[in-house]
N, C-alpha and C positions, 0 to 999 in steps of 0.2 A: 385875275384868273385864280380860281380856287386851287390850293395846293393838294396834291395827292396824299391821302392818308398813309401812314406808315405801313399798315397791314396790306394795303394794295401794292405798295412799293415792294414789300417782301414777296408777295405772290408774283409780281412782275419779274423780280429777280430770280425767283424759282423757275418760272416759265422760260425765261431767257437762258438760264443755266442749263436746263434740260435740252432746249433747242440747239444751243451752241455745242453742248456735249455730244449730241447725236450727229450734228453736222460734221464736227471735227473728226469723228471716228471714220468718216468716209474719205478722208484725205490722208495721204501718206505723211507721216510725221505729225499728224494732228493731235494724236493722243499725247505724244511727248511734249508738244507745244503747250497743251493744257496743264500737264504735270509740272512743267518748268516755269510757266509764266502766269498761270491763273490759280492753280491749287495753293500756292503759298499764301495768297490773300485769304483764302478760306481757313488755312491753318492759323494765320494771325488773328482772325475773328474768334476762332475756338479758343486760342490762347488768352485772348482778352476776357472771355467769359470765365475761363479757369482762374485767371488772375484775381478776379474779385469775388469768387465764390466763398472763400473762407472769410475775407473781411466783411462781406455782406452778412453772413450768418452770425459772425462774432458781434458785429454792431447791432443788428436787428434783435438778436436774442437778449443781449444785455439790456438794451433799451426796453424790450417788451417785458422782461421779468421785473426790471427796476421800476417800471411805470406802475406796478401794483402798489408801490410806495409804502404800504404797511403790511407786514407779514401776517397781522391778525386778519386781514381781508382774505387770507387763504384758509380761514376757519370755516364758518358755516356756509355762507353764500359763495365765497371764493373757492373753497374746497370742492363744493358741488359743481360749480361752473367749470373749473379746470378739469375735474374728474370726468364730467360728461363730454367735454370737448376732446379730451385725449381718447376716450372710449370710441366716440364717433369717428375720429381720425383713424384709429386702428381698424375699425370696421370698414372704412372706405378703402384703406390700403389693401386689406385682406380681400375685399370684393374685387379690386383691380387685379390682384395677383391671381385670384381664382378664375376670373374671366379670361385673362390673357393666356393662362395655361390651358384653358378649355378651347378657346378659339384658335390659339397658336397663329396669330396673324403673320409673324415673321417666317413661319414654315412654308408659306405659299411661295416664297422665293425659291427658284430652282437651285439644284445642287451646283450647277455650273456657275451661276451668278454668285452663290455663297462662297464657292471656292476662290473665285476671283477677288471677292471682297476681303476674305481672310488673308489671301496672299498680299493684297495691297496694304493691309494693316497688320502684317505679321508680327511686328514689334509689340503692338498692343495685345494681340491674342496670345502670344507666347508668355508675356508677363501675366496675363489673366490666368492661364493654365497653371503657371508656377504658384500663383497666389492661392488658387483653388486647391491645389495639392497640399500646400502648407496648412490651409484651414482644415482639410479633411483629416490630417494627421494630428491636429491639435486636440486637447482634451475638451470635455463638454462645457467647462466653465471658462474656456479661453476667451470667448467674446466678452464676457463680463470682466475678465481681467484686463483685456485690452481697452475697455471703456475708459479707464482712468489712466491718463497719460503721466509718465514720469517727468516729462519736460514739454510744456505747452508750446514753446518756441520751436522745438523739433517737430512736434505734431502738426503745427501750422504750416510746415513747409510742403505738405502733400495733401491733396484732396482725398487721398486714400484714408486719411485719418480723420474724416469729417465727424464721426461720432465722438472722438476725443475732444475736438474743438467745441462741439455742442455741449458736452458735459461741462467743460470749463466755463463756457459762457453762462449756462444756467447757474452753476455754482457761484460764479462771480456776481451775477445779478442778485442772487439771494443774499450774498454777503453785503452787497450795496444797500439792500433794503434794511438789513439788520443794524447797520451803524447809524449814529445820529444824522438826521437829514442835513444839518449844517456842515458836517464833515464830509458827507458824500456828495454835496451839491456840485462841487467842481468836477468830480469824476463823472457824475450824471450828465452835466452839461457837455462835457467832452464827448461822451458816447452818443448823446443826442445829435450833436453837430457832426460827429464822425458818421453816424447813420445817414444823415442828410447828404453828406458828401458822396458816400457810396451809392446812394440812390440816384444822385445826379450822374455819377459815372455809368450806372446802368442805363440811364436815358441816353447818354452819349454813345455808348456801345450799341444800343439798339438802333441808333440812327445809321450805323454802318451795317445793320443786319441785311438789308437788300443786297449789298455788294458781297457780304460774307456768304449769304445763301447762294448767290449766283456762282461764286467760285467753288463752293462745296458741291453743289449739285452738278455743275459742269464736270468736275473731276470725277464725281461718283458715277455719273452716266457714262463718261468716256472710258472709265476703268471697268465698269460693269454694265454695258448697254443692254438692258432687258426690261421689257414691259412689266414683268412680274414684280419688280420693285414697287410700281405704282398700284398694282393690284393689292399687294401687301399693305400699302399705306391706307387704302380704302378700308380694309379689314381692321387695321389699327384704329382708325378714326371711329368706326362703328363700335368697336369694343369699348372705347372710352365713353362714347355717348350712352351706350347701354348701362355702363357702370354708373354714370352720373344720374340717369333716370332712376336706377335702383336706389341710389342714395336719397333722392327726393321722396321716393315711396317710403323708405325707411323713416325719414324725418316725419312724414305725415302720420305713419303708424305710431311712432313714439309720442307725438302730440295727442293722438287719439287715446292711447293707452294711459298716459300719465296725466293728461289734463282733461280728458273726456270731451274735447272739442272736436267737432266734425272736420273731416279733411277739407270739405268745401269752405268752411269758415277760415281755416288756416291758409289755404291757397289763395282765396279771394283777398284776405287781409294783407298778404305779403307780396302779391303779384306786381304792384307798381315798383317795389324795390328790386324784385327779380328782373323786371324789364330794364330798369336803369343799370343794374349790375351787368346785364347782358350787353348793353350798348356801350358801357364805359370800360368794361373789363377791370374795374377797380372797386374792391370792397370798401376802401377808405373814402372814395368819392361818393359812394352810395350810402355811407353811414348815416348822414342826416335824414335821408328818406327812410332808411330802415328803422331809425329811432322813432320817427313820426308814425310809421305804420304799426310798429309793435305796441307803442303806448296808446295811440288813438283808436286803432282798429282791432288789436288782438287782446287788449285788456291788461297788459303788463304794466305794473306801476313804474313810474319814472325812476324811482330809487334803484330798482333792479335793472332796468334797461340801460341806465347810464353807466352801470358797472359791467354788466355782462356783454353788451354789444361792442364797446371799444376793445375789450379784451379779445372778443371773438374776431374782430377785424385784424387783430395782430397774430393770434395763435391758432384760430380755427380755420384751417385751409383744407377741408376734407376733399373738395373737388380737385384741388391742386395735388394733394397727396395721392389720390386715386390715379390721376393722370401720370404722375411721376413713376408709380409702380408699373403701370401698363407700358409706359414708354421705355423704361429701363429693360424690362423683360423682352419687349418687342425688338429693341435694338440688339440685345444679346442673341435673340433667335435669328435675326437677320445676318449676324456674323457667325452663325452656326455654333453658338455657345449654349451649353446646357447648364443652367444655374442650379446648384444643388439646394436642398431644403434649408440648410444653414445660411447660405448666402441670401436666399429669399426672405428668411426671418430677419436678417440684417437689413435688407431693403425696407421691411416694415418699420423697424426701429429708426433707421436713418430718415425715411420719408416722414414719419410721424414727428420726430424731433425737429427736423429741418423745417417742417410746416410752421412750427412755433416762430421761427425767424423769417418766414416768407413775408416780404414786404407786400402790402396790400395795393400794389400798383401793377400795371401791365408789364409783362416781360420778366418780372422777378422770378416767376416759377421756372422759367427756362434756366436761369442761373443756378437755382437750387437743384435742378435736375443734374447739372454738372457734378455737384457734390455726391448725389446718389450714384451716378455712373462711376465716379471715381472710387467710391466705396466698393462697388461690386467688380471693379477692374474692367469695365466695359468701355471700348473705344469711344471717346467723346465725339469723334468725327461722325458717328452715327446720328448725331443731332440733325445732320443735313436731311435725314430721311423724314423727320417729323416737322421740320420748319414750315413746310408747305401748308399744313392744316393747323398749325399752332394757334393762329389768331382766332378762327371760329371756335376751336376747342377751348381757348382761353376765355372767350365770352361765355361759353356754356358752364365751365367750371367755376367762374366767378359767381354766376347765378346760384349755383349749388352752395358755394361758400356762404353767401348771404342768407339763403334758405336755412342752412344749418345754424347760423347765428340766431335767427328768429325762433327756431324750434327750441333751442337750448334755453333761450331767455324765458320762454313760456314754461318749460319744465322746471327751471330753477324758481321762477316766481310761484308756481303752484306748490312746490315743496316747502316754501317758507310763508305761504299764505298771502302772497302779494299778487295773485292773479285774479282780476275782477272782470267786470263787464266792460266791453269796449265803449269808448266815448262816442265813437261814430259807428253806428250799427249798419248803415247801408253802404255797401262798397260802391265807390265810383272812382273815376279817374281825374277828379278835379285837381289833385295834387300835381299830376303830370302836366296839366294845362297851365300851371302858374309860370 
C-alpha cells in the first residue's frame, strides 16, 4: 500500500485538529482538556522549529558564501549575479509587504476572536509591545548599530537577534574564502557536514509536522472558535499567490528589457523546470533540469549557467522571501499587532538575508520564517494559522524561485556577451518524458 505523502498528512492533521477543537468546545471541560493534554505537543513542535532556526541559518549561510571559493568570482560576473539576486529579493519582499498591507488578510478576523487570541498569547504580545516601544525611542541608526553583535554567542541565544547571526555568518564565510584553501579546508568540511546534519534535523522535525499542526490547530480553534480565522487564511493564500504571479511578470519584463527576448520565448523555455519545481518543492532537485533548459533552450552559455544557477539555488529565494513577508504581517494582523514602518523595514532586511541561507529543500522556508517572526517579536504560535496551506504555497514559491534563477542567468549572460541562440529552438516536453 502506497504511503500517504507528508503534505497530505499535514492537511489531515490540520483537518482533525479543527474538528477536534470544535467538538471539544461543546463539552464541559473540553477546552481545558485540550489546553492541558494536546496544546503542549504543539508547543513542543514550535520549540523544535525555533531550536534549529539559528543553526540552520548559520550553517547554510557559511556554506553558501564559502562555496563561492574565490573572492575574485565576486568581481565581474559574480558581482552582477549577487547584485541582481539581492535586488530581486528586495523587490519580492517589498511586493509582499505592499500587498499584505493593502489586502489586510488578518484584519478579516473579528475583534472578539482577536481579543481571545491576544489573551491566550498575552506573554508574547506584551513582549512585542515592549520591544516596539524600545525601537520607537531608539535613534535612526540604531538598527545599523544593532546589526553588528558584540558577542556572537550571546546573539545566538535568541531568534530575536537573527540579523546579527546572519551578519556574522556572511562575515565568517567571506573570511573563509580569503584564507588559503588548504588552511580552510577542515573548517569548510565541518560546516558542509554541519549543514547536512541540520537539514536532516529539518526532515525529522517535518515528520512530526502533522501531529504538531493537529495540536496547534486544536488549541487555536478551542481557544478562538470562529470561522473568520479560515476566511482570513483564504485571503492570506490569495495574497501570496498574487504576489508570486507579480514576481513572474517582473522576471519576464526584466528578460524582455535586458535581453530583448520575448516573454513567450522565456516562459516556453523554462516551463518544464517550473513544473518540476512545482511538483518537488525543491530548487536543488530541479537544478539539473534548470541547467538543461537554460543552456539548451534559452541560449545561456554553460560557463555562465554553471556559476549563476547553483548560486541561485542557494541564495535566490524570491518566492520564499515574499511568502515570509506576507506571512509575518498576516500573523501580526491576526494577533492585532500594528507593525510600524521601521519593523517592516527590518522584515525586508531579515527576509532578504535569511533567504541567502534558505536551504533549497521543502520545509526549510517555514524554519526561516521562525527567524523572521522572532525578529519582529510576533508569536511563533501563529504558524498554526498558515500550516494548512503551506504545502501548495511552497510548490508555487519554488516555481518562482526557479524562474528567478533562469531570468538572472539570462541577464548576466547578456551583460558579459555570453547569451547566444538556443541549441534547441522548438519547445517540447521530451525532457519530462525521460
